[in-house]
GUNUKE-135157 format. One line per field, with one value per atom (N, C-alpha, C): residue number from 1; chain; z, x, y. Coordinates in Angstrom, 2 decimals. Layout:
N
n	(NUM | ...)
chain	(A | ...)
up	(Z | ...)
east	(X | ...)
north	(Y | ...)
***
This chain:
114
n	(1 | 1 | 1 | 2 | 2 | 2 | 3 | 3 | 3 | 4 | 4 | 4 | 5 | 5 | 5 | 6 | 6 | 6 | 7 | 7 | 7 | 8 | 8 | 8 | 9 | 9 | 9 | 10 | 10 | 10 | 11 | 11 | 11 | 12 | 12 | 12 | 13 | 13 | 13 | 14 | 14 | 14 | 15 | 15 | 15 | 16 | 16 | 16 | 17 | 17 | 17 | 18 | 18 | 18 | 19 | 19 | 19 | 20 | 20 | 20 | 21 | 21 | 21 | 22 | 22 | 22 | 23 | 23 | 23 | 24 | 24 | 24 | 25 | 25 | 25 | 26 | 26 | 26 | 27 | 27 | 27 | 28 | 28 | 28 | 29 | 29 | 29 | 30 | 30 | 30 | 31 | 31 | 31 | 32 | 32 | 32 | 33 | 33 | 33 | 34 | 34 | 34 | 35 | 35 | 35 | 36 | 36 | 36 | 37 | 37 | 37 | 38 | 38 | 38 | 39 | 39 | 39 | 40 | 40 | 40 | 41 | 41 | 41 | 42 | 42 | 42 | 43 | 43 | 43 | 44 | 44 | 44 | 45 | 45 | 45 | 46 | 46 | 46 | 47 | 47 | 47 | 48 | 48 | 48 | 49 | 49 | 49 | 50 | 50 | 50 | 51 | 51 | 51 | 52 | 52 | 52 | 53 | 53 | 53 | 54 | 54 | 54 | 55 | 55 | 55 | 56 | 56 | 56 | 57 | 57 | 57 | 58 | 58 | 58 | 59 | 59 | 59 | 60 | 60 | 60 | 61 | 61 | 61 | 62 | 62 | 62 | 63 | 63 | 63 | 64 | 64 | 64 | 65 | 65 | 65 | 66 | 66 | 66 | 67 | 67 | 67 | 68 | 68 | 68 | 69 | 69 | 69 | 70 | 70 | 70 | 71 | 71 | 71 | 72 | 72 | 72 | 73 | 73 | 73 | 74 | 74 | 74 | 75 | 75 | 75 | 76 | 76 | 76 | 77 | 77 | 77 | 78 | 78 | 78 | 79 | 79 | 79 | 80 | 80 | 80 | 81 | 81 | 81 | 82 | 82 | 82 | 83 | 83 | 83 | 84 | 84 | 84 | 85 | 85 | 85 | 86 | 86 | 86 | 87 | 87 | 87 | 88 | 88 | 88 | 89 | 89 | 89 | 90 | 90 | 90 | 91 | 91 | 91 | 92 | 92 | 92 | 93 | 93 | 93 | 94 | 94 | 94 | 95 | 95 | 95 | 96 | 96 | 96 | 97 | 97 | 97 | 98 | 98 | 98 | 99 | 99 | 99 | 100 | 100 | 100 | 101 | 101 | 101 | 102 | 102 | 102 | 103 | 103 | 103 | 104 | 104 | 104 | 105 | 105 | 105 | 106 | 106 | 106 | 107 | 107 | 107 | 108 | 108 | 108 | 109 | 109 | 109 | 110 | 110 | 110 | 111 | 111 | 111 | 112 | 112 | 112 | 113 | 113 | 113 | 114 | 114 | 114)
chain	(A | A | A | A | A | A | A | A | A | A | A | A | A | A | A | A | A | A | A | A | A | A | A | A | A | A | A | A | A | A | A | A | A | A | A | A | A | A | A | A | A | A | A | A | A | A | A | A | A | A | A | A | A | A | A | A | A | A | A | A | A | A | A | A | A | A | A | A | A | A | A | A | A | A | A | A | A | A | A | A | A | A | A | A | A | A | A | A | A | A | A | A | A | A | A | A | A | A | A | A | A | A | A | A | A | A | A | A | A | A | A | A | A | A | A | A | A | A | A | A | A | A | A | A | A | A | A | A | A | A | A | A | A | A | A | A | A | A | A | A | A | A | A | A | A | A | A | A | A | A | A | A | A | A | A | A | A | A | A | A | A | A | A | A | A | A | A | A | A | A | A | A | A | A | A | A | A | A | A | A | A | A | A | A | A | A | A | A | A | A | A | A | A | A | A | A | A | A | A | A | A | A | A | A | A | A | A | A | A | A | A | A | A | A | A | A | A | A | A | A | A | A | A | A | A | A | A | A | A | A | A | A | A | A | A | A | A | A | A | A | A | A | A | A | A | A | A | A | A | A | A | A | A | A | A | A | A | A | A | A | A | A | A | A | A | A | A | A | A | A | A | A | A | A | A | A | A | A | A | A | A | A | A | A | A | A | A | A | A | A | A | A | A | A | A | A | A | A | A | A | A | A | A | A | A | A | A | A | A | A | A | A | A | A | A | A | A | A | A | A | A | A | A | A | A | A | A | A | A | A | A | A | A | A | A | A | A | A | A | A | A | A)
up	(-60.31 | -60.52 | -61.98 | -62.62 | -64.02 | -64.09 | -65.13 | -65.34 | -65.74 | -65.31 | -65.73 | -67.24 | -67.82 | -69.26 | -69.56 | -70.68 | -71.01 | -71.28 | -71.01 | -71.29 | -72.80 | -73.21 | -74.63 | -74.97 | -75.95 | -76.31 | -76.92 | -76.08 | -76.50 | -77.63 | -77.57 | -78.62 | -79.99 | -80.04 | -81.31 | -81.76 | -80.82 | -81.15 | -81.73 | -81.14 | -81.64 | -83.05 | -83.27 | -84.59 | -85.64 | -85.26 | -86.18 | -86.49 | -85.48 | -85.69 | -86.63 | -86.53 | -87.46 | -88.90 | -89.08 | -90.43 | -90.91 | -90.03 | -90.40 | -90.87 | -90.14 | -90.52 | -91.87 | -92.09 | -93.37 | -94.52 | -94.32 | -95.38 | -95.64 | -94.58 | -94.73 | -95.51 | -95.19 | -95.91 | -97.37 | -97.63 | -99.01 | -99.75 | -99.08 | -99.70 | -100.06 | -99.16 | -99.45 | -100.66 | -100.69 | -101.81 | -103.12 | -103.06 | -104.26 | -104.72 | -103.78 | -104.13 | -104.85 | -104.47 | -105.09 | -106.43 | -106.81 | -108.09 | -108.03 | -106.85 | -106.72 | -106.86 | -107.28 | -107.29 | -105.87 | -105.29 | -103.91 | -103.87 | -102.92 | -102.74 | -101.58 | -101.90 | -100.89 | -100.55 | -100.93 | -100.65 | -99.15 | -98.79 | -97.39 | -96.65 | -97.23 | -96.54 | -96.30 | -97.28 | -97.11 | -95.99 | -95.88 | -94.81 | -93.44 | -93.37 | -92.09 | -91.68 | -92.64 | -92.34 | -91.93 | -92.63 | -92.30 | -90.92 | -90.57 | -89.25 | -88.15 | -88.37 | -87.38 | -87.21 | -88.32 | -88.25 | -87.49 | -87.74 | -87.04 | -85.54 | -85.16 | -83.73 | -83.10 | -83.82 | -83.28 | -83.08 | -83.98 | -83.84 | -82.62 | -82.09 | -80.91 | -79.60 | -79.69 | -78.49 | -78.00 | -76.75 | -76.23 | -77.00 | -77.25 | -78.04 | -77.53 | -76.23 | -75.69 | -75.96 | -75.86 | -76.15 | -77.64 | -78.47 | -79.91 | -80.26 | -79.64 | -79.89 | -79.49 | -78.49 | -78.06 | -79.15 | -80.14 | -81.24 | -82.41 | -82.32 | -83.44 | -83.87 | -82.97 | -83.43 | -84.20 | -83.76 | -84.47 | -85.86 | -85.95 | -87.24 | -88.16 | -87.60 | -88.43 | -89.00 | -88.22 | -88.74 | -89.86 | -89.70 | -90.75 | -92.02 | -91.87 | -93.05 | -93.75 | -92.99 | -93.58 | -94.33 | -93.74 | -94.40 | -95.68 | -95.65 | -96.85 | -97.93 | -97.53 | -98.50 | -99.15 | -98.35 | -98.88 | -99.84 | -99.49 | -100.37 | -101.68 | -101.60 | -102.81 | -103.70 | -103.10 | -103.88 | -104.56 | -103.82 | -104.39 | -105.54 | -105.36 | -106.42 | -107.63 | -107.36 | -108.45 | -109.26 | -108.59 | -109.31 | -110.13 | -109.65 | -110.42 | -111.74 | -111.66 | -112.83 | -113.75 | -113.17 | -113.95 | -114.26 | -114.83 | -115.15 | -116.24 | -116.12 | -117.13 | -117.15 | -118.21 | -118.29 | -117.72 | -117.56 | -116.93 | -117.70 | -119.04 | -119.84 | -119.66 | -119.62 | -119.47 | -118.06 | -117.05 | -115.69 | -115.62 | -116.24 | -116.23 | -116.96 | -118.06 | -118.82 | -118.01 | -117.28 | -116.43 | -115.32 | -114.74 | -113.67 | -114.18 | -115.34 | -115.93 | -116.20 | -116.72 | -116.99 | -115.72 | -114.68 | -113.42 | -112.77 | -112.89 | -112.24 | -113.19 | -114.44 | -115.39 | -115.74 | -115.53 | -115.86 | -117.28 | -117.90 | -119.22 | -119.18 | -120.04 | -120.11 | -120.62 | -120.01 | -120.42 | -120.91 | -122.15 | -122.72 | -122.20 | -121.86 | -121.42 | -122.65 | -122.73 | -123.90 | -123.98 | -125.21 | -125.43 | -124.98 | -124.44 | -123.96 | -125.16 | -125.16 | -126.25 | -125.87 | -126.87 | -126.62 | -126.87 | -127.20 | -127.50 | -126.31)
east	(-62.19 | -63.02 | -63.46 | -63.33 | -63.73 | -65.07 | -65.79 | -67.07 | -66.82 | -67.70 | -67.54 | -67.74 | -67.15 | -67.31 | -68.79 | -69.26 | -70.67 | -70.96 | -72.17 | -72.59 | -72.61 | -72.03 | -72.02 | -73.39 | -74.05 | -75.39 | -75.31 | -75.45 | -75.25 | -76.18 | -77.41 | -78.37 | -77.96 | -77.52 | -77.09 | -75.78 | -74.88 | -73.62 | -73.88 | -74.81 | -75.14 | -75.75 | -76.58 | -77.19 | -76.13 | -75.17 | -74.07 | -73.29 | -73.02 | -72.27 | -73.02 | -74.33 | -75.13 | -74.96 | -74.95 | -74.77 | -73.34 | -72.36 | -70.96 | -70.88 | -71.50 | -71.45 | -72.13 | -73.27 | -73.98 | -73.15 | -72.54 | -71.73 | -70.48 | -69.88 | -68.70 | -69.04 | -70.16 | -70.60 | -70.89 | -71.51 | -71.77 | -70.46 | -69.46 | -68.15 | -67.51 | -67.62 | -67.08 | -67.78 | -69.09 | -69.86 | -69.47 | -69.30 | -68.91 | -67.52 | -66.61 | -65.27 | -65.33 | -66.29 | -66.46 | -67.20 | -67.61 | -68.28 | -69.79 | -70.35 | -71.80 | -72.42 | -73.65 | -74.44 | -74.97 | -74.76 | -75.20 | -76.43 | -77.29 | -78.52 | -78.30 | -78.27 | -78.06 | -79.35 | -80.47 | -81.76 | -81.92 | -82.31 | -82.55 | -81.35 | -80.16 | -78.96 | -79.05 | -79.53 | -79.63 | -80.60 | -81.70 | -82.67 | -82.08 | -81.35 | -80.72 | -79.70 | -78.90 | -77.89 | -78.55 | -79.60 | -80.29 | -80.92 | -81.49 | -82.08 | -81.04 | -79.88 | -78.80 | -78.34 | -78.17 | -77.74 | -78.76 | -80.03 | -81.07 | -81.01 | -80.80 | -80.70 | -79.48 | -78.37 | -77.13 | -77.26 | -77.96 | -78.10 | -78.94 | -79.70 | -80.52 | -79.75 | -78.55 | -77.75 | -77.05 | -76.67 | -75.79 | -74.47 | -73.80 | -72.56 | -71.52 | -71.33 | -70.32 | -70.71 | -71.98 | -72.43 | -72.28 | -72.60 | -72.44 | -70.97 | -70.08 | -68.64 | -68.15 | -68.77 | -68.35 | -68.58 | -69.40 | -69.69 | -68.72 | -67.80 | -66.88 | -66.13 | -65.58 | -64.89 | -65.81 | -67.05 | -68.02 | -68.30 | -68.47 | -68.75 | -67.54 | -66.34 | -65.14 | -65.04 | -65.42 | -65.45 | -66.47 | -67.61 | -68.63 | -68.11 | -67.45 | -66.89 | -65.87 | -65.02 | -64.02 | -64.70 | -65.75 | -66.48 | -67.15 | -67.71 | -68.33 | -67.30 | -66.12 | -65.05 | -64.62 | -64.47 | -64.08 | -65.14 | -66.41 | -67.50 | -67.46 | -67.26 | -67.20 | -66.05 | -64.90 | -63.77 | -64.10 | -64.73 | -65.09 | -66.08 | -67.07 | -68.04 | -67.38 | -66.44 | -65.71 | -64.91 | -64.33 | -63.59 | -64.53 | -65.74 | -66.72 | -67.04 | -67.21 | -67.60 | -66.39 | -65.24 | -64.03 | -63.87 | -62.71 | -62.45 | -63.41 | -63.80 | -64.67 | -64.47 | -64.91 | -64.77 | -66.02 | -65.93 | -67.02 | -68.32 | -68.25 | -69.47 | -70.20 | -69.46 | -70.15 | -70.71 | -70.01 | -70.55 | -71.84 | -71.87 | -73.07 | -74.20 | -73.86 | -74.87 | -75.47 | -74.63 | -75.14 | -76.01 | -75.60 | -76.39 | -77.75 | -77.76 | -79.03 | -79.91 | -79.33 | -80.10 | -80.63 | -79.82 | -80.22 | -81.39 | -81.38 | -82.43 | -83.57 | -83.45 | -84.54 | -84.82 | -83.84 | -84.06 | -83.63 | -84.36 | -83.98 | -84.03 | -83.26 | -83.27 | -84.63 | -85.17 | -86.47 | -86.26 | -86.64 | -86.50 | -87.65 | -87.32 | -88.37 | -88.91 | -90.21 | -90.79 | -90.33 | -90.19 | -89.79 | -90.90 | -90.54 | -91.51 | -92.15 | -93.44 | -94.18 | -94.50 | -94.42 | -94.72 | -96.20 | -97.00 | -98.40 | -99.27)
north	(124.85 | 123.69 | 123.66 | 122.50 | 122.38 | 121.66 | 121.98 | 121.32 | 119.88 | 118.98 | 117.59 | 117.47 | 116.45 | 116.22 | 116.00 | 116.53 | 116.35 | 114.88 | 114.51 | 113.14 | 112.93 | 111.83 | 111.50 | 110.94 | 111.53 | 111.05 | 109.65 | 108.64 | 107.25 | 106.83 | 107.27 | 106.88 | 107.39 | 108.63 | 109.20 | 108.55 | 108.33 | 107.67 | 106.28 | 105.55 | 104.22 | 104.29 | 105.30 | 105.47 | 105.80 | 106.64 | 106.96 | 105.69 | 104.88 | 103.63 | 102.70 | 102.65 | 101.82 | 102.30 | 103.61 | 104.16 | 103.88 | 104.02 | 103.71 | 102.26 | 101.36 | 99.95 | 99.70 | 100.35 | 100.19 | 100.74 | 101.90 | 102.52 | 101.67 | 101.16 | 100.31 | 99.05 | 98.43 | 97.23 | 97.55 | 98.69 | 99.11 | 99.31 | 99.86 | 100.05 | 98.72 | 97.74 | 96.40 | 95.78 | 95.93 | 95.39 | 96.08 | 97.39 | 98.14 | 97.71 | 97.50 | 97.03 | 95.70 | 94.86 | 93.55 | 93.64 | 94.86 | 95.06 | 95.01 | 94.86 | 94.79 | 96.18 | 96.19 | 97.42 | 97.59 | 98.76 | 98.98 | 99.87 | 99.58 | 100.34 | 101.31 | 102.58 | 103.61 | 104.35 | 103.76 | 104.39 | 104.61 | 105.78 | 106.10 | 106.64 | 106.51 | 106.99 | 108.50 | 109.23 | 110.68 | 111.05 | 110.32 | 110.61 | 110.28 | 109.17 | 108.81 | 109.87 | 110.31 | 111.33 | 112.64 | 113.03 | 114.28 | 114.19 | 113.03 | 112.85 | 112.95 | 112.34 | 112.43 | 113.87 | 114.55 | 115.96 | 116.80 | 116.56 | 117.31 | 117.05 | 115.79 | 115.46 | 116.12 | 116.10 | 116.66 | 118.17 | 118.85 | 120.30 | 120.68 | 119.73 | 120.01 | 119.83 | 119.28 | 119.02 | 120.28 | 120.25 | 121.29 | 121.19 | 122.31 | 122.27 | 121.27 | 121.20 | 120.27 | 118.82 | 118.50 | 117.14 | 116.83 | 117.81 | 117.61 | 117.38 | 118.16 | 117.99 | 116.61 | 116.01 | 114.68 | 113.63 | 113.96 | 113.04 | 113.19 | 114.14 | 114.36 | 113.11 | 112.31 | 111.09 | 110.15 | 110.05 | 109.20 | 109.75 | 111.05 | 111.68 | 111.60 | 111.69 | 111.55 | 110.14 | 109.12 | 107.74 | 107.62 | 108.28 | 108.25 | 108.91 | 110.05 | 110.73 | 109.84 | 109.19 | 108.29 | 107.14 | 106.59 | 105.50 | 105.98 | 107.18 | 107.75 | 108.02 | 108.53 | 108.76 | 107.45 | 106.40 | 105.09 | 104.56 | 104.74 | 104.32 | 105.10 | 106.40 | 107.23 | 106.77 | 106.46 | 105.97 | 104.65 | 103.74 | 102.44 | 102.60 | 103.46 | 103.70 | 104.36 | 105.26 | 105.90 | 104.90 | 103.91 | 102.88 | 102.00 | 101.81 | 101.02 | 101.71 | 103.01 | 103.79 | 103.99 | 104.19 | 104.43 | 105.89 | 106.23 | 107.63 | 108.12 | 109.34 | 109.93 | 111.43 | 112.03 | 113.48 | 114.15 | 115.45 | 116.21 | 116.07 | 116.11 | 116.06 | 114.73 | 113.63 | 112.35 | 112.19 | 112.73 | 112.68 | 113.47 | 114.65 | 115.48 | 114.76 | 114.13 | 113.40 | 112.27 | 111.52 | 110.44 | 111.01 | 112.13 | 112.73 | 113.18 | 113.79 | 114.23 | 113.03 | 111.96 | 110.76 | 110.12 | 110.12 | 109.50 | 110.23 | 111.53 | 112.30 | 112.65 | 112.29 | 112.48 | 113.93 | 114.77 | 116.19 | 116.46 | 117.35 | 117.82 | 119.34 | 119.91 | 121.38 | 121.83 | 122.83 | 123.36 | 124.77 | 125.00 | 126.33 | 127.20 | 128.42 | 129.34 | 130.05 | 130.23 | 130.89 | 132.35 | 132.78 | 134.18 | 135.10 | 136.23 | 137.20 | 137.91 | 137.97 | 138.60 | 140.04 | 140.93 | 142.35 | 142.66 | 141.70 | 141.97 | 142.02)
***
């Protein structure tokens, strides 16, 4: 006798689908050259991951196809955003990242022997 298939967590699956749709729409907008607002995407993804880790392993595994669609949508968005920015070298990417996050190198004071 085999165990019945685990119940697919419909609420989490629906939430993943909402994120897939939002990411897909952002990718379309980026392809069209628009600036896309991804604010909150990281929190939504972290919340979904936290919910999934609370599931029984078999139930969590049932969400793999949904998560694979999300990964594909994120990859497509990353490609679209990359085409917006265009090719660049490592130094200019690092410079843009530093500028975006407002970080600057901070020198540590020399240790005094006094």
